C-alpha positions in Angstrom: -16.9 -15.6 32.5 -17.0 -16.0 29.1 -19.9 -18.2 29.5 -21.9 -15.3 30.6 -21.1 -13.0 28.4 -21.5 -15.5 25.5 -25.2 -14.7 25.4 -25.0 -11.3 24.7 -22.1 -11.4 21.8 -23.5 -10.7 18.2 -22.6 -13.5 15.5 -19.8 -12.7 12.8 -20.9 -11.0 9.9 -20.9 -12.9 6.7 -17.5 -14.3 4.9 -18.3 -11.9 1.9 -18.6 -8.9 4.1 -15.6 -10.0 5.6 -13.6 -10.0 2.8 -14.3 -6.7 2.4 -12.5 -5.4 4.8 -9.3 -7.8 4.3 -6.6 -6.0 2.6 -5.5 -9.0 0.2 -3.8 -7.7 -2.7 0.0 -8.6 -3.8 2.2 -6.2 -4.1 4.6 -6.5 -7.0 7.3 -4.0 -8.8 6.6 -3.0 -12.3 9.3 -4.5 -14.5 11.0 -2.5 -17.1 9.2 -3.7 -20.2 6.1 -2.6 -18.4 4.3 -6.0 -17.1 4.0 -7.7 -14.1 3.9 -10.9 -13.2 1.3 -12.8 -11.6 1.2 -16.9 -11.5 3.8 -17.3 -14.3 2.0 -14.6 -16.6 2.6 -11.1 -17.1 0.3 -8.1 -17.7 1.0 -4.7 -18.6 0.6 -1.4 -16.6 0.9 2.3 -18.3 4.9 2.7 -18.8 4.9 5.6 -16.4 4.5 3.3 -13.2 7.8 1.4 -14.6 9.8 0.6 -11.6 6.9 1.4 -8.5 5.2 -0.9 -6.5 1.3 -1.6 -7.3 -1.6 -4.0 -5.7 -2.8 -6.5 -7.4 -6.4 -8.0 -6.5 -8.6 -10.3 -7.9 -12.1 -10.7 -8.3 -13.9 -13.6 -10.0 -11.7 -13.9 -13.4 -10.1 -10.7 -13.4 -7.0 -8.7 -12.2 -7.1 -5.3 -10.9 -4.2 -3.5 -10.4 -3.4 -0.3 -8.7 -1.1 1.8 -7.5 -1.5 3.5 -3.8 -5.5 3.6 -4.9 -5.9 4.9 -8.5 -6.6 1.6 -11.0 -4.3 2.2 -13.1 -5.2 -1.4 -15.3 -7.9 -4.4 -15.6 -6.9 -7.7 -17.0 -9.1 -10.6 -17.5 -6.9 -13.8 -16.2 -6.3 -16.0 -19.0 -3.4 -18.3 -19.4 -1.2 -16.6 -21.9 2.3 -15.9 -20.8 1.9 -12.5 -22.2 -1.3 -9.9 -21.5 -1.4 -6.3 -23.0 -3.5 -3.6 -23.6 -2.6 -2.1 -27.1 -2.6 1.7 -25.2 -0.1 0.5 -22.2 2.3 0.7 -25.1 1.8 3.5 -27.4 3.7 5.8 -24.8 6.9 3.5 -26.0 
């Protein structure tokens, strides 16, 4: 049966299109110091997200941090142990 239907099947789309539909985010909890861990390094988020679960998405060399669907921070992925944006600490 498959051999008969095979000729009517469409090819799969490009892998870049498929990846858009996949949820390849990483869920992490924001620590008390307003940082999240990613690959052994820490990245800051605004302090109002302390204790909440956020989603990390990687695109090229940037780390995008979302709370539900809201983009709350963008960091360049570096080898530094602690990466922070100064506006995340103004509220402290």
